[in-house]
Biopython code that builds the backbone (N, CA, C, O; Angstrom):
import numpy as np
from Bio.PDB.StructureBuilder import StructureBuilder

atoms = [
    (1, "MET", "N", (-29.073, -10.699, -126.120)),
    (1, "MET", "CA", (-29.519, -11.039, -124.786)),
    (1, "MET", "C", (-29.278, -9.834, -123.892)),
    (1, "MET", "O", (-28.258, -9.155, -124.006)),
    (2, "TYR", "N", (-30.221, -9.579, -123.008)),
    (2, "TYR", "CA", (-30.127, -8.445, -122.094)),
    (2, "TYR", "C", (-30.496, -8.908, -120.696)),
    (2, "TYR", "O", (-31.535, -9.537, -120.496)),
    (3, "SER", "N", (-29.645, -8.595, -119.733)),
    (3, "SER", "CA", (-29.929, -8.844, -118.317)),
    (3, "SER", "C", (-29.821, -7.521, -117.577)),
    (3, "SER", "O", (-28.744, -6.926, -117.538)),
    (4, "PRO", "N", (-30.919, -7.048, -116.987)),
    (4, "PRO", "CA", (-30.879, -5.761, -116.291)),
    (4, "PRO", "C", (-30.071, -5.837, -114.993)),
    (4, "PRO", "O", (-29.897, -6.907, -114.411)),
    (5, "LYS", "N", (-29.586, -4.679, -114.561)),
    (5, "LYS", "CA", (-28.879, -4.615, -113.287)),
    (5, "LYS", "C", (-29.847, -4.818, -112.127)),
    (5, "LYS", "O", (-29.488, -5.400, -111.104)),
    (6, "GLN", "N", (-31.080, -4.332, -112.295)),
    (6, "GLN", "CA", (-32.112, -4.479, -111.279)),
    (6, "GLN", "C", (-33.360, -5.042, -111.951)),
    (6, "GLN", "O", (-33.670, -4.688, -113.089)),
    (7, "TYR", "N", (-34.066, -5.907, -111.254)),
    (7, "TYR", "CA", (-35.216, -6.586, -111.833)),
    (7, "TYR", "C", (-36.564, -5.989, -111.437)),
    (7, "TYR", "O", (-37.601, -6.616, -111.651)),
    (8, "ASN", "N", (-36.562, -4.786, -110.863)),
    (8, "ASN", "CA", (-37.839, -4.220, -110.443)),
    (8, "ASN", "C", (-38.589, -3.539, -111.598)),
    (8, "ASN", "O", (-39.774, -3.240, -111.454)),
    (9, "PHE", "N", (-37.938, -3.290, -112.727)),
    (9, "PHE", "CA", (-38.614, -2.644, -113.851)),
    (9, "PHE", "C", (-38.608, -3.486, -115.122)),
    (9, "PHE", "O", (-39.430, -3.265, -116.012)),
    (10, "SER", "N", (-37.700, -4.441, -115.216)),
    (10, "SER", "CA", (-37.652, -5.289, -116.401)),
    (10, "SER", "C", (-37.045, -6.631, -116.029)),
    (10, "SER", "O", (-36.653, -6.862, -114.886)),
    (11, "SER", "N", (-36.976, -7.504, -117.014)),
    (11, "SER", "CA", (-36.492, -8.855, -116.784)),
    (11, "SER", "C", (-35.454, -9.196, -117.851)),
    (11, "SER", "O", (-35.199, -8.404, -118.758)),
    (12, "ASP", "N", (-34.866, -10.374, -117.732)),
    (12, "ASP", "CA", (-33.949, -10.825, -118.778)),
    (12, "ASP", "C", (-34.698, -10.876, -120.104)),
    (12, "ASP", "O", (-35.891, -11.177, -120.147)),
    (13, "GLU", "N", (-33.988, -10.580, -121.172)),
    (13, "GLU", "CA", (-34.604, -10.593, -122.493)),
    (13, "GLU", "C", (-33.703, -11.315, -123.471)),
    (13, "GLU", "O", (-32.480, -11.185, -123.423)),
    (14, "ILE", "N", (-34.311, -12.068, -124.346)),
    (14, "ILE", "CA", (-33.629, -12.611, -125.509)),
    (14, "ILE", "C", (-34.430, -12.112, -126.700)),
    (14, "ILE", "O", (-35.594, -12.479, -126.864)),
    (15, "ASN", "N", (-33.825, -11.289, -127.521)),
    (15, "ASN", "CA", (-34.504, -10.729, -128.682)),
    (15, "ASN", "C", (-34.117, -11.524, -129.916)),
    (15, "ASN", "O", (-32.934, -11.733, -130.185)),
    (16, "MET", "N", (-35.133, -11.971, -130.675)),
    (16, "MET", "CA", (-34.878, -12.730, -131.884)),
    (16, "MET", "C", (-36.031, -12.537, -132.847)),
    (16, "MET", "O", (-37.123, -12.116, -132.465)),
    (17, "SER", "N", (-35.770, -12.850, -134.085)),
    (17, "SER", "CA", (-36.809, -12.807, -135.112)),
    (17, "SER", "C", (-37.261, -14.228, -135.379)),
    (17, "SER", "O", (-36.443, -15.135, -135.533)),
    (18, "VAL", "N", (-38.573, -14.415, -135.431)),
    (18, "VAL", "CA", (-39.139, -15.734, -135.648)),
    (18, "VAL", "C", (-40.264, -15.616, -136.671)),
    (18, "VAL", "O", (-41.141, -14.760, -136.547)),
    (19, "GLU", "N", (-40.231, -16.472, -137.672)),
    (19, "GLU", "CA", (-41.347, -16.552, -138.602)),
    (19, "GLU", "C", (-42.264, -17.660, -138.111)),
    (19, "GLU", "O", (-41.805, -18.732, -137.717)),
    (20, "TYR", "N", (-43.542, -17.398, -138.137)),
    (20, "TYR", "CA", (-44.496, -18.381, -137.632)),
    (20, "TYR", "C", (-45.787, -18.318, -138.426)),
    (20, "TYR", "O", (-46.096, -17.320, -139.077)),
    (21, "ASP", "N", (-46.527, -19.404, -138.356)),
    (21, "ASP", "CA", (-47.820, -19.512, -139.021)),
    (21, "ASP", "C", (-48.903, -19.492, -137.939)),
    (21, "ASP", "O", (-49.010, -20.442, -137.163)),
    (22, "PRO", "N", (-49.707, -18.423, -137.875)),
    (22, "PRO", "CA", (-50.747, -18.335, -136.836)),
    (22, "PRO", "C", (-51.708, -19.522, -136.841)),
    (22, "PRO", "O", (-52.186, -19.933, -135.783)),
    (23, "ASP", "N", (-51.996, -20.077, -138.019)),
    (23, "ASP", "CA", (-52.903, -21.224, -138.077)),
    (23, "ASP", "C", (-52.294, -22.449, -137.398)),
    (23, "ASP", "O", (-52.998, -23.190, -136.712)),
    (24, "THR", "N", (-51.008, -22.665, -137.583)),
    (24, "THR", "CA", (-50.323, -23.789, -136.955)),
    (24, "THR", "C", (-50.305, -23.625, -135.442)),
    (24, "THR", "O", (-50.539, -24.581, -134.702)),
    (25, "ILE", "N", (-50.024, -22.398, -134.984)),
    (25, "ILE", "CA", (-50.007, -22.124, -133.547)),
    (25, "ILE", "C", (-51.391, -22.340, -132.952)),
    (25, "ILE", "O", (-51.528, -22.972, -131.904)),
    (26, "THR", "N", (-52.407, -21.821, -133.609)),
    (26, "THR", "CA", (-53.774, -21.964, -133.119)),
    (26, "THR", "C", (-54.180, -23.436, -133.056)),
    (26, "THR", "O", (-54.806, -23.864, -132.087)),
    (27, "LYS", "N", (-53.827, -24.210, -134.081)),
    (27, "LYS", "CA", (-54.147, -25.644, -134.077)),
    (27, "LYS", "C", (-53.439, -26.347, -132.922)),
    (27, "LYS", "O", (-54.049, -27.164, -132.233)),
    (28, "TYR", "N", (-52.163, -26.042, -132.704)),
    (28, "TYR", "CA", (-51.428, -26.657, -131.603)),
    (28, "TYR", "C", (-52.097, -26.337, -130.263)),
    (28, "TYR", "O", (-52.261, -27.218, -129.420)),
    (29, "LEU", "N", (-52.477, -25.084, -130.077)),
    (29, "LEU", "CA", (-53.119, -24.691, -128.817)),
    (29, "LEU", "C", (-54.496, -25.326, -128.674)),
    (29, "LEU", "O", (-54.877, -25.732, -127.576)),
    (30, "ASP", "N", (-55.250, -25.416, -129.773)),
    (30, "ASP", "CA", (-56.551, -26.090, -129.721)),
    (30, "ASP", "C", (-56.385, -27.571, -129.364)),
    (30, "ASP", "O", (-57.170, -28.123, -128.593)),
    (31, "ASP", "N", (-55.353, -28.209, -129.937)),
    (31, "ASP", "CA", (-55.091, -29.617, -129.641)),
    (31, "ASP", "C", (-54.682, -29.822, -128.182)),
    (31, "ASP", "O", (-54.841, -30.913, -127.635)),
    (32, "ASN", "N", (-54.157, -28.773, -127.561)),
    (32, "ASN", "CA", (-53.690, -28.834, -126.165)),
    (32, "ASN", "C", (-54.442, -27.841, -125.288)),
    (32, "ASN", "O", (-53.891, -27.281, -124.340)),
    (33, "ARG", "N", (-55.702, -27.637, -125.623)),
    (33, "ARG", "CA", (-56.492, -26.575, -124.981)),
    (33, "ARG", "C", (-56.533, -26.690, -123.463)),
    (33, "ARG", "O", (-56.315, -25.694, -122.773)),
    (34, "GLU", "N", (-56.801, -27.857, -122.931)),
    (34, "GLU", "CA", (-56.931, -28.010, -121.480)),
    (34, "GLU", "C", (-55.627, -27.641, -120.772)),
    (34, "GLU", "O", (-55.641, -26.910, -119.781)),
    (35, "ALA", "N", (-54.512, -28.140, -121.277)),
    (35, "ALA", "CA", (-53.212, -27.849, -120.654)),
    (35, "ALA", "C", (-52.836, -26.376, -120.830)),
    (35, "ALA", "O", (-52.296, -25.761, -119.910)),
    (36, "PHE", "N", (-53.122, -25.806, -122.011)),
    (36, "PHE", "CA", (-52.765, -24.403, -122.227)),
    (36, "PHE", "C", (-53.648, -23.476, -121.402)),
    (36, "PHE", "O", (-53.178, -22.453, -120.905)),
    (37, "THR", "N", (-54.903, -23.820, -121.256)),
    (37, "THR", "CA", (-55.799, -23.014, -120.414)),
    (37, "THR", "C", (-55.279, -22.980, -118.980)),
    (37, "THR", "O", (-55.250, -21.920, -118.354)),
    (38, "ALA", "N", (-54.872, -24.129, -118.462)),
    (38, "ALA", "CA", (-54.308, -24.171, -117.102)),
    (38, "ALA", "C", (-53.018, -23.354, -117.036)),
    (38, "ALA", "O", (-52.769, -22.659, -116.051)),
    (39, "TYR", "N", (-52.208, -23.440, -118.078)),
    (39, "TYR", "CA", (-50.935, -22.705, -118.129)),
    (39, "TYR", "C", (-51.160, -21.192, -118.058)),
    (39, "TYR", "O", (-50.519, -20.509, -117.260)),
    (40, "ILE", "N", (-52.070, -20.666, -118.892)),
    (40, "ILE", "CA", (-52.275, -19.207, -118.874)),
    (40, "ILE", "C", (-53.014, -18.756, -117.622)),
    (40, "ILE", "O", (-52.827, -17.621, -117.182)),
    (41, "LYS", "N", (-53.847, -19.611, -117.036)),
    (41, "LYS", "CA", (-54.472, -19.258, -115.743)),
    (41, "LYS", "C", (-53.393, -19.063, -114.689)),
    (41, "LYS", "O", (-53.451, -18.125, -113.894)),
    (42, "THR", "N", (-52.404, -19.960, -114.686)),
    (42, "THR", "CA", (-51.313, -19.864, -113.714)),
    (42, "THR", "C", (-50.415, -18.665, -114.006)),
    (42, "THR", "O", (-50.064, -17.915, -113.095)),
    (43, "GLU", "N", (-50.049, -18.486, -115.250)),
    (43, "GLU", "CA", (-49.083, -17.453, -115.627)),
    (43, "GLU", "C", (-49.675, -16.045, -115.668)),
    (43, "GLU", "O", (-48.964, -15.074, -115.409)),
    (44, "ASN", "N", (-50.951, -15.918, -115.986)),
    (44, "ASN", "CA", (-51.530, -14.598, -116.272)),
    (44, "ASN", "C", (-52.587, -14.139, -115.284)),
    (44, "ASN", "O", (-53.328, -13.202, -115.579)),
    (45, "THR", "N", (-52.678, -14.759, -114.137)),
    (45, "THR", "CA", (-53.645, -14.330, -113.133)),
    (45, "THR", "C", (-52.945, -13.454, -112.096)),
    (45, "THR", "O", (-51.937, -13.847, -111.510)),
    (46, "SER", "N", (-53.496, -12.262, -111.881)),
    (46, "SER", "CA", (-52.918, -11.329, -110.914)),
    (46, "SER", "C", (-53.057, -11.865, -109.491)),
    (46, "SER", "O", (-53.983, -12.616, -109.188)),
    (47, "TYR", "N", (-52.138, -11.475, -108.636)),
    (47, "TYR", "CA", (-52.174, -11.804, -107.213)),
    (47, "TYR", "C", (-51.406, -10.716, -106.472)),
    (47, "TYR", "O", (-50.812, -9.846, -107.108)),
    (48, "ASP", "N", (-51.407, -10.748, -105.145)),
    (48, "ASP", "CA", (-50.701, -9.733, -104.366)),
    (48, "ASP", "C", (-49.250, -9.642, -104.819)),
    (48, "ASP", "O", (-48.519, -10.633, -104.799)),
    (49, "GLY", "N", (-48.845, -8.456, -105.225)),
    (49, "GLY", "CA", (-47.470, -8.239, -105.658)),
    (49, "GLY", "C", (-47.246, -8.459, -107.144)),
    (49, "GLY", "O", (-46.145, -8.207, -107.635)),
    (50, "PHE", "N", (-48.261, -8.925, -107.882)),
    (50, "PHE", "CA", (-48.135, -9.153, -109.323)),
    (50, "PHE", "C", (-49.423, -8.751, -110.008)),
    (50, "PHE", "O", (-50.498, -9.259, -109.688)),
    (51, "ARG", "N", (-49.305, -7.841, -110.946)),
    (51, "ARG", "CA", (-50.463, -7.394, -111.727)),
    (51, "ARG", "C", (-50.239, -7.828, -113.167)),
    (51, "ARG", "O", (-49.338, -7.328, -113.841)),
    (52, "SER", "N", (-51.053, -8.751, -113.631)),
    (52, "SER", "CA", (-50.914, -9.256, -114.986)),
    (52, "SER", "C", (-51.557, -8.297, -115.975)),
    (52, "SER", "O", (-52.627, -7.743, -115.720)),
    (53, "PHE", "N", (-50.892, -8.110, -117.105)),
    (53, "PHE", "CA", (-51.458, -7.280, -118.169)),
    (53, "PHE", "C", (-51.912, -8.148, -119.342)),
    (53, "PHE", "O", (-52.337, -7.635, -120.377)),
    (54, "MET", "N", (-51.818, -9.467, -119.170)),
    (54, "MET", "CA", (-52.219, -10.383, -120.235)),
    (54, "MET", "C", (-53.449, -11.175, -119.798)),
    (54, "MET", "O", (-53.638, -11.448, -118.612)),
    (55, "THR", "N", (-54.272, -11.534, -120.766)),
    (55, "THR", "CA", (-55.502, -12.264, -120.467)),
    (55, "THR", "C", (-55.198, -13.685, -120.003)),
    (55, "THR", "O", (-54.221, -14.302, -120.428)),
    (56, "ASN", "N", (-56.054, -14.183, -119.129)),
    (56, "ASN", "CA", (-55.954, -15.584, -118.724)),
    (56, "ASN", "C", (-57.165, -16.375, -119.231)),
    (56, "ASN", "O", (-57.430, -17.482, -118.764)),
    (57, "ASP", "N", (-57.887, -15.802, -120.178)),
    (57, "ASP", "CA", (-59.040, -16.445, -120.801)),
    (57, "ASP", "C", (-58.618, -17.020, -122.160)),
    (57, "ASP", "O", (-58.130, -16.286, -123.020)),
    (58, "TYR", "N", (-58.802, -18.310, -122.350)),
    (58, "TYR", "CA", (-58.334, -18.989, -123.566)),
    (58, "TYR", "C", (-58.902, -18.361, -124.837)),
    (58, "TYR", "O", (-58.144, -18.057, -125.758)),
    (59, "ASP", "N", (-60.212, -18.162, -124.907)),
    (59, "ASP", "CA", (-60.828, -17.644, -126.133)),
    (59, "ASP", "C", (-60.327, -16.244, -126.479)),
    (59, "ASP", "O", (-60.064, -15.950, -127.645)),
    (60, "THR", "N", (-60.193, -15.386, -125.479)),
    (60, "THR", "CA", (-59.651, -14.046, -125.713)),
    (60, "THR", "C", (-58.204, -14.141, -126.178)),
    (60, "THR", "O", (-57.792, -13.416, -127.083)),
    (61, "TYR", "N", (-57.443, -15.019, -125.572)),
    (61, "TYR", "CA", (-56.035, -15.217, -125.925)),
    (61, "TYR", "C", (-55.911, -15.593, -127.397)),
    (61, "TYR", "O", (-55.095, -15.017, -128.116)),
    (62, "ILE", "N", (-56.708, -16.547, -127.847)),
    (62, "ILE", "CA", (-56.647, -17.015, -129.231)),
    (62, "ILE", "C", (-57.052, -15.895, -130.196)),
    (62, "ILE", "O", (-56.428, -15.728, -131.244)),
    (63, "ARG", "N", (-58.091, -15.127, -129.851)),
    (63, "ARG", "CA", (-58.532, -14.038, -130.734)),
    (63, "ARG", "C", (-57.443, -12.983, -130.923)),
    (63, "ARG", "O", (-57.274, -12.454, -132.021)),
    (64, "THR", "N", (-56.706, -12.677, -129.858)),
    (64, "THR", "CA", (-55.704, -11.611, -129.947)),
    (64, "THR", "C", (-54.328, -12.106, -130.391)),
    (64, "THR", "O", (-53.447, -11.299, -130.688)),
    (65, "LEU", "N", (-54.136, -13.424, -130.439)),
    (65, "LEU", "CA", (-52.835, -13.993, -130.792)),
    (65, "LEU", "C", (-52.399, -13.620, -132.211)),
    (65, "LEU", "O", (-51.201, -13.512, -132.475)),
    (66, "ARG", "N", (-53.324, -13.429, -133.101)),
    (66, "ARG", "CA", (-52.990, -13.118, -134.498)),
    (66, "ARG", "C", (-52.494, -11.683, -134.696)),
    (66, "ARG", "O", (-51.981, -11.345, -135.763)),
    (67, "ASP", "N", (-52.644, -10.856, -133.688)),
    (67, "ASP", "CA", (-52.195, -9.474, -133.766)),
    (67, "ASP", "C", (-50.682, -9.420, -133.533)),
    (67, "ASP", "O", (-50.197, -9.876, -132.498)),
    (68, "ASP", "N", (-49.938, -8.862, -134.494)),
    (68, "ASP", "CA", (-48.477, -8.826, -134.404)),
    (68, "ASP", "C", (-47.954, -8.082, -133.183)),
    (68, "ASP", "O", (-46.792, -8.249, -132.815)),
    (69, "THR", "N", (-48.785, -7.266, -132.551)),
    (69, "THR", "CA", (-48.301, -6.489, -131.412)),
    (69, "THR", "C", (-48.249, -7.305, -130.128)),
    (69, "THR", "O", (-47.782, -6.809, -129.103)),
    (70, "HIS", "N", (-48.715, -8.533, -130.166)),
    (70, "HIS", "CA", (-48.763, -9.358, -128.952)),
    (70, "HIS", "C", (-47.569, -10.304, -128.878)),
    (70, "HIS", "O", (-47.728, -11.524, -128.841)),
    (71, "GLU", "N", (-46.370, -9.720, -128.856)),
    (71, "GLU", "CA", (-45.146, -10.514, -128.793)),
    (71, "GLU", "C", (-45.075, -11.336, -127.507)),
    (71, "GLU", "O", (-44.540, -12.444, -127.506)),
    (72, "SER", "N", (-45.611, -10.797, -126.419)),
    (72, "SER", "CA", (-45.587, -11.531, -125.153)),
    (72, "SER", "C", (-46.377, -12.824, -125.253)),
    (72, "SER", "O", (-46.007, -13.828, -124.644)),
    (73, "GLN", "N", (-47.455, -12.806, -126.014)),
    (73, "GLN", "CA", (-48.237, -14.026, -126.185)),
    (73, "GLN", "C", (-47.433, -15.067, -126.964)),
    (73, "GLN", "O", (-47.454, -16.248, -126.619)),
    (74, "LEU", "N", (-46.735, -14.643, -127.999)),
    (74, "LEU", "CA", (-45.915, -15.592, -128.756)),
    (74, "LEU", "C", (-44.823, -16.186, -127.878)),
    (74, "LEU", "O", (-44.486, -17.363, -128.003)),
    (75, "THR", "N", (-44.277, -15.373, -126.996)),
    (75, "THR", "CA", (-43.275, -15.866, -126.050)),
    (75, "THR", "C", (-43.880, -16.929, -125.150)),
    (75, "THR", "O", (-43.259, -17.963, -124.903)),
    (76, "GLN", "N", (-45.089, -16.682, -124.657)),
    (76, "GLN", "CA", (-45.740, -17.677, -123.794)),
    (76, "GLN", "C", (-46.029, -18.966, -124.551)),
    (76, "GLN", "O", (-45.877, -20.054, -123.997)),
    (77, "VAL", "N", (-46.445, -18.857, -125.811)),
    (77, "VAL", "CA", (-46.708, -20.058, -126.597)),
    (77, "VAL", "C", (-45.417, -20.860, -126.763)),
    (77, "VAL", "O", (-45.432, -22.086, -126.652)),
    (78, "LEU", "N", (-44.303, -20.178, -127.027)),
    (78, "LEU", "CA", (-43.014, -20.854, -127.148)),
    (78, "LEU", "C", (-42.641, -21.536, -125.828)),
    (78, "LEU", "O", (-42.203, -22.686, -125.825)),
    (79, "GLU", "N", (-42.812, -20.832, -124.718)),
    (79, "GLU", "CA", (-42.517, -21.421, -123.409)),
    (79, "GLU", "C", (-43.385, -22.657, -123.159)),
    (79, "GLU", "O", (-42.892, -23.685, -122.694)),
    (80, "PHE", "N", (-44.671, -22.550, -123.468)),
    (80, "PHE", "CA", (-45.593, -23.672, -123.285)),
    (80, "PHE", "C", (-45.172, -24.854, -124.156)),
    (80, "PHE", "O", (-45.162, -25.996, -123.696)),
    (81, "TYR", "N", (-44.829, -24.581, -125.397)),
    (81, "TYR", "CA", (-44.395, -25.648, -126.309)),
    (81, "TYR", "C", (-43.154, -26.351, -125.761)),
    (81, "TYR", "O", (-43.090, -27.580, -125.748)),
    (82, "ILE", "N", (-42.181, -25.582, -125.313)),
    (82, "ILE", "CA", (-40.947, -26.161, -124.773)),
    (82, "ILE", "C", (-41.245, -26.993, -123.537)),
    (82, "ILE", "O", (-40.725, -28.100, -123.394)),
    (83, "GLU", "N", (-42.071, -26.473, -122.647)),
    (83, "GLU", "CA", (-42.412, -27.217, -121.431)),
    (83, "GLU", "C", (-43.080, -28.550, -121.746)),
    (83, "GLU", "O", (-42.873, -29.531, -121.032)),
    (84, "ASN", "N", (-43.875, -28.593, -122.805)),
    (84, "ASN", "CA", (-44.630, -29.793, -123.131)),
    (84, "ASN", "C", (-43.930, -30.734, -124.101)),
    (84, "ASN", "O", (-44.261, -31.919, -124.146)),
    (85, "ASN", "N", (-42.980, -30.245, -124.869)),
    (85, "ASN", "CA", (-42.377, -31.059, -125.914)),
    (85, "ASN", "C", (-40.860, -31.221, -125.810)),
    (85, "ASN", "O", (-40.275, -32.062, -126.493)),
    (86, "MET", "N", (-40.239, -30.433, -124.975)),
    (86, "MET", "CA", (-38.788, -30.481, -124.855)),
    (86, "MET", "C", (-38.396, -30.438, -123.381)),
    (86, "MET", "O", (-37.730, -29.498, -122.946)),
    (87, "PRO", "N", (-38.800, -31.440, -122.614)),
    (87, "PRO", "CA", (-38.570, -31.376, -121.163)),
    (87, "PRO", "C", (-37.092, -31.267, -120.790)),
    (87, "PRO", "O", (-36.766, -30.755, -119.719)),
    (88, "GLU", "N", (-36.200, -31.737, -121.648)),
    (88, "GLU", "CA", (-34.777, -31.628, -121.339)),
    (88, "GLU", "C", (-34.304, -30.172, -121.328)),
    (88, "GLU", "O", (-33.273, -29.864, -120.730)),
    (89, "LEU", "N", (-35.035, -29.286, -121.973)),
    (89, "LEU", "CA", (-34.679, -27.869, -121.990)),
    (89, "LEU", "C", (-35.494, -27.044, -121.008)),
    (89, "LEU", "O", (-35.134, -25.907, -120.704)),
    (90, "ARG", "N", (-36.567, -27.593, -120.519)),
    (90, "ARG", "CA", (-37.557, -26.844, -119.738)),
    (90, "ARG", "C", (-36.950, -26.035, -118.598)),
    (90, "ARG", "O", (-37.247, -24.848, -118.468)),
    (91, "ASP", "N", (-36.129, -26.634, -117.789)),
    (91, "ASP", "CA", (-35.641, -25.960, -116.593)),
    (91, "ASP", "C", (-34.474, -25.020, -116.846)),
    (91, "ASP", "O", (-34.247, -24.095, -116.067)),
    (92, "ASN", "N", (-33.747, -25.240, -117.903)),
    (92, "ASN", "CA", (-32.517, -24.473, -118.089)),
    (92, "ASN", "C", (-32.256, -24.159, -119.548)),
    (92, "ASN", "O", (-31.139, -24.349, -120.029)),
    (93, "ILE", "N", (-33.262, -23.682, -120.258)),
    (93, "ILE", "CA", (-33.145, -23.554, -121.708)),
    (93, "ILE", "C", (-32.021, -22.614, -122.141)),
    (93, "ILE", "O", (-31.282, -22.944, -123.068)),
    (94, "VAL", "N", (-31.874, -21.487, -121.520)),
    (94, "VAL", "CA", (-30.852, -20.539, -121.967)),
    (94, "VAL", "C", (-29.462, -21.145, -121.815)),
    (94, "VAL", "O", (-28.670, -21.129, -122.757)),
    (95, "GLU", "N", (-29.167, -21.672, -120.646)),
    (95, "GLU", "CA", (-27.849, -22.274, -120.418)),
    (95, "GLU", "C", (-27.627, -23.469, -121.342)),
    (95, "GLU", "O", (-26.522, -23.663, -121.850)),
    (96, "GLU", "N", (-28.647, -24.252, -121.557)),
    (96, "GLU", "CA", (-28.538, -25.422, -122.430)),
    (96, "GLU", "C", (-28.237, -24.999, -123.869)),
    (96, "GLU", "O", (-27.364, -25.569, -124.523)),
    (97, "LEU", "N", (-28.954, -24.014, -124.342)),
    (97, "LEU", "CA", (-28.721, -23.552, -125.713)),
    (97, "LEU", "C", (-27.317, -22.994, -125.883)),
    (97, "LEU", "O", (-26.639, -23.302, -126.863)),
    (98, "TYR", "N", (-26.879, -22.177, -124.937)),
    (98, "TYR", "CA", (-25.554, -21.588, -125.044)),
    (98, "TYR", "C", (-24.452, -22.628, -124.892)),
    (98, "TYR", "O", (-23.448, -22.575, -125.602)),
    (99, "SER", "N", (-24.628, -23.563, -123.983)),
    (99, "SER", "CA", (-23.579, -24.555, -123.755)),
    (99, "SER", "C", (-23.403, -25.470, -124.961)),
    (99, "SER", "O", (-22.321, -26.016, -125.174)),
    (100, "GLU", "N", (-24.442, -25.637, -125.734)),
    (100, "GLU", "CA", (-24.362, -26.466, -126.936)),
    (100, "GLU", "C", (-24.037, -25.641, -128.174)),
    (100, "GLU", "O", (-23.960, -26.186, -129.276)),
    (101, "SER", "N", (-23.845, -24.336, -128.009)),
    (101, "SER", "CA", (-23.487, -23.427, -129.107)),
    (101, "SER", "C", (-24.526, -23.406, -130.231)),
    (101, "SER", "O", (-24.177, -23.261, -131.402)),
    (102, "TYR", "N", (-25.792, -23.552, -129.869)),
    (102, "TYR", "CA", (-26.836, -23.445, -130.876)),
    (102, "TYR", "C", (-27.057, -21.990, -131.300)),
    (102, "TYR", "O", (-27.462, -21.715, -132.430)),
    (103, "LEU", "N", (-26.791, -21.084, -130.394)),
    (103, "LEU", "CA", (-27.055, -19.671, -130.639)),
    (103, "LEU", "C", (-25.799, -18.839, -130.451)),
    (103, "LEU", "O", (-24.999, -19.092, -129.550)),
    (104, "GLU", "N", (-25.638, -17.860, -131.299)),
    (104, "GLU", "CA", (-24.644, -16.834, -131.027)),
    (104, "GLU", "C", (-25.405, -15.724, -130.312)),
    (104, "GLU", "O", (-26.545, -15.425, -130.666)),
    (105, "TYR", "N", (-24.795, -15.126, -129.330)),
    (105, "TYR", "CA", (-25.503, -14.101, -128.588)),
    (105, "TYR", "C", (-24.529, -12.991, -128.178)),
    (105, "TYR", "O", (-23.309, -13.153, -128.179)),
    (106, "GLU", "N", (-25.129, -11.879, -127.834)),
    (106, "GLU", "CA", (-24.375, -10.728, -127.397)),
    (106, "GLU", "C", (-25.149, -10.077, -126.263)),
    (106, "GLU", "O", (-26.351, -9.836, -126.383)),
    (107, "TYR", "N", (-24.463, -9.791, -125.163)),
    (107, "TYR", "CA", (-25.125, -9.071, -124.087)),
    (107, "TYR", "C", (-25.272, -7.608, -124.476)),
    (107, "TYR", "O", (-24.342, -6.995, -124.999)),
    (108, "ILE", "N", (-26.435, -7.065, -124.218)),
    (108, "ILE", "CA", (-26.737, -5.678, -124.544)),
    (108, "ILE", "C", (-26.903, -4.933, -123.244)),
    (108, "ILE", "O", (-27.615, -5.390, -122.349)),
    (109, "THR", "N", (-26.255, -3.790, -123.130)),
    (109, "THR", "CA", (-26.433, -2.948, -121.955)),
    (109, "THR", "C", (-27.290, -1.762, -122.346)),
    (109, "THR", "O", (-27.151, -1.205, -123.435)),
    (110, "LYS", "N", (-28.171, -1.388, -121.446)),
    (110, "LYS", "CA", (-29.059, -0.252, -121.738)),
    (110, "LYS", "C", (-28.666, 0.922, -120.872)),
    (110, "LYS", "O", (-29.282, 1.984, -120.955)),
]
sb = StructureBuilder()
sb.init_structure("model")
sb.init_model(0)
sb.init_chain("A")
sb.init_seg("    ")
for serial, (resi, resn, name, xyz) in enumerate(atoms, 1):
    if name == "N":
        sb.init_residue(resn, " ", resi, " ")
    sb.init_atom(name, np.array(xyz, "f"), 0.0, 1.0, " ", f" {name:<3s}", serial, name[0])
structure = sb.get_structure()
């Protein structure tokens, strides 16, 4: 886990390795297309003070999701899944996970 001293260049990070099946992820997103489309429109649309580097178009998102270099997309899919399937963790997932000792973690300083 990494928390920067200043948030103007980076954000909190939790680095982990995850094995996943792109077909399963794609099916889940297709089954929840309307909700996921609204989610990425909200999360990935630029506005004053925020410039998004990720697509907010569902079809483009799905096409590029299979590329291993799109770790940010996998993070968003995980966030979306948690918001929709694990509401007890939605608001405070990091604190909840640590307080229940599900994860061992180490703060990293850069």
